[in-house]
C-alpha positions, 0 to 999 in steps of 0.5 A: 496505523500501529502494527495491529496484532490480529489473530489468524482468523482475523487476518484470513478474513481481511485477506478474503475480503481483499481477494473477493473485493465484494460484500460478504456475509458470515454465512457466505464466508463459512460456506465458501471457505471454512465452517466456523470462519466468521466475524462475531462479537469482539472480533467484529467490533475490533475490526470495525473500530480500527476502521479495517472493515465496514459492517451492516446487518442485512437479511435474516440479521446476518452481518455483511462486511466490506473491506474499508480503506484502512483495510486495503492499507493493512492488506498492502502492509501484510504482503511484506509481514512475516508468516504468523506463528502456527500457520502450518504449511498452507500458511507458509505457502500463502505468505510466499504468494503474498510476497510475490504479489508485493514484488509485482506491485512494486515493479508494476506500480499497480495497487491492490485495488487495481489488481483485485478490481474497484480502481481503474488502471491508469492509461499509460502514455504512448512511447515514441521511438527515439534516442533515450534521454540520460534520465530515462537510462538511470539505474535504480541506484542512481535514482536513489542517490539522486533522491538522497542528494535532493533530500539533503539539499532541501531538508532543514534541519536534517531528518525533517519532512520534505514534500515529494513535489520539491524532491521531484523538482530537483531530479531533472526530469527523471520519469515519475514512474521510475522515481515511484518504483525507487521510492517504494523500495526505499520505504524498506530501507532503514531510516527512510520514511514516506508518509501521507500528509496529515493536513490534507487541506494544506496540499496543493495540486502539485503535491497531489500530482507528486504523490507516490501510491503505496498500498492503497494510499497516496504518500506526500512527504519524505524523511531520511534519518541523518 
């Protein structure tokens, strides 16, 4: 999704729908949050057209909104964006909280949908006491270098897309959770791209199993600029 330029009220409404994680109408939003904060006309249609929200007309012709899948993805990206101009002190405080939420998601491996409901927590495997393996003791820097080495080995030509399933196969048993954490950090680095496979029908089960969850979507391929 391109970097969509949204107004402050539009941003606020998307974040409210994320936090509430339920269907809300214009009257409910105005009553609970602020008079005049609502989606109407071009603003409403724009968010619908961008597939950020789903909209229906309910009782008394009121519009009801829910956050769509692309809306969850937008909210995940918003956690790392700069504070919008003219946001005031409350806006700066909000984006400080959003930044902290982003760091929590990166470190815990959770998604927004798990934090705010609607997506179940994955059951964590039981840890069996014993001597740590060399892979388990790898630092984030070591894992990053291992990923880059695997990518250079597999990318033909340099800079092309490589499936994460093939990358993981080269990493000698480093736990998936540790690799996922480093991949999320690498998305912020210059020249690194991790994206969803556009041709979903081409994905094999190994590709789905190897995907890294970033925001609310599974990402399957990696490219690093030469």
